[in-house]
C-alpha positions in Angstrom: -170.7 -70.4 -44.5 -173.6 -71.0 -45.9 -177.0 -69.3 -45.6 -180.1 -70.7 -47.2 -177.6 -72.5 -49.8 -176.1 -69.3 -50.7 -172.7 -68.7 -50.0 -171.6 -65.5 -48.1 -168.8 -63.5 -48.9 -167.4 -64.0 -45.2 -166.1 -67.4 -43.6 -167.3 -68.1 -40.1 -163.6 -67.4 -39.0 -163.6 -64.1 -40.4 -167.0 -62.8 -38.4 -165.1 -64.3 -35.3 -162.0 -62.1 -35.9 -164.4 -59.1 -36.7 -166.6 -59.6 -33.5 -163.1 -60.4 -31.4 -161.6 -57.2 -33.1 -164.3 -54.8 -32.2 -164.8 -56.2 -28.5 -160.7 -55.7 -28.1 -161.2 -52.2 -29.4 -164.0 -51.3 -27.0 -162.4 -53.0 -24.2 -165.0 -55.1 -23.3 -165.6 -59.1 -22.7 -169.1 -60.3 -24.6 -170.7 -63.5 -25.8 -171.9 -62.2 -28.9 -173.9 -64.5 -31.9 -174.0 -63.7 -35.5 -176.3 -65.4 -37.3 -177.4 -65.1 -41.2 -180.9 -65.0 -42.6 -183.0 -65.0 -45.5 -185.1 -62.3 -46.2 -188.7 -64.1 -45.0 -187.1 -65.4 -41.7 -185.6 -61.6 -41.3 -188.9 -59.6 -42.1 -190.5 -62.1 -40.1 -188.2 -61.5 -37.1 -188.4 -57.8 -37.7 -192.4 -57.8 -37.8 -192.4 -59.5 -34.7 -189.7 -57.3 -32.6 -190.4 -54.6 -33.9 -193.8 -54.2 -35.9 -191.9 -53.6 -39.4 -193.1 -56.2 -42.1 -190.2 -55.9 -44.3 -187.0 -57.5 -43.9 -184.1 -55.2 -42.4 -180.0 -55.5 -42.6 -179.5 -56.1 -39.2 -181.3 -56.7 -36.1 -179.5 -56.7 -32.4 -180.9 -58.3 -29.5 -178.9 -57.0 -26.6 -179.3 -59.3 -23.5 -179.3 -59.5 -20.0 -175.6 -59.6 -18.7 -174.3 -63.2 -18.1 -171.8 -63.5 -15.2 -171.0 -59.8 -15.5 -170.3 -59.8 -19.7 -172.8 -58.4 -22.2 -174.9 -61.0 -24.2 -175.9 -60.3 -27.8 -177.6 -61.9 -30.6 -177.1 -60.2 -34.3 -179.0 -61.0 -37.1 -177.7 -60.2 -40.7 -179.8 -60.6 -43.7 -177.5 -60.9 -46.8 -180.5 -60.6 -49.0 -180.8 -56.9 -47.9 -177.1 -56.3 -47.5 -176.8 -57.0 -51.3 -179.0 -54.1 -52.2 -177.7 -52.0 -49.9 -174.3 -52.5 -51.4 -175.2 -52.5 -54.9 -177.1 -48.9 -54.4 -174.1 -47.7 -52.6 -171.8 -49.1 -55.3 -169.5 -51.1 -52.6 -168.9 -54.2 -52.5 -171.5 -57.0 -50.4 -168.1 -57.6 -48.1 -167.5 -54.6 -46.8 -171.3 -54.7 -46.5 -171.4 -57.5 -44.4 -168.2 -56.5 -42.5 -170.2 -53.2 -41.5 -173.2 -54.9 -40.7 -171.3 -57.2 -38.1 -169.3 -54.3 -36.7 -172.8 -52.7 -36.3 -174.5 -55.1 -34.5 -171.8 -56.1 -32.2 -171.6 -52.5 -31.2 -175.4 -52.3 -30.3 -175.0 -55.6 -28.3 -172.5 -53.7 -26.3 -175.1 -51.1 -25.5 -174.0 -48.4 -28.2 -176.7 -45.9 -29.8 -177.5 -44.1 -32.4 -180.1 -41.7 -33.6 -182.8 -42.8 -36.4 -183.2 -40.3 -39.2 -180.7 -38.5 -41.2 -178.4 -37.7 -38.1 -177.4 -41.2 -37.4 -174.5 -41.4 -39.8 -173.3 -38.5 -38.4 -173.5 -40.2 -34.7 -170.6 -41.2 -32.6 -172.0 -44.7 -33.0 -171.6 -44.2 -36.6 -168.2 -42.5 -36.6 -166.6 -45.6 -34.6 -168.4 -48.4 -36.8 -166.8 -47.0 -39.7 -163.0 -46.7 -38.3 -163.2 -50.4 -37.3 -164.7 -50.9 -41.1 -162.1 -49.1 -42.9 -159.4 -51.1 -40.5 -161.4 -54.6 -40.8 -162.6 -54.4 -44.6 
């Protein structure tokens, strides 16, 4: 899979497999799209929808249900993910998997608090279980 001429560490098939695995584990049927954006496009999207004029790693838009199924658009910025992976000393592939899982959970309506308690939340613990299984 390419974004802005760069090869990503995950194929389209792998992204689909991750989303499908999360949906199965959550016992949900949903329509989820995952789009990879460059940093400038992600910065614009973040500014437009959240008022933050900087790129972020992942944005999720949970849309109205269609035919009884949740819909969600997940946007991931590999440039930000790469910086975060380096800072945490983990492979970029693992961080991208985490973001696909994170965005999928948000699309299903899962939430976490902001700030330091975020990584202690039920959603985060659930996310990390999936990442350990899928990475």
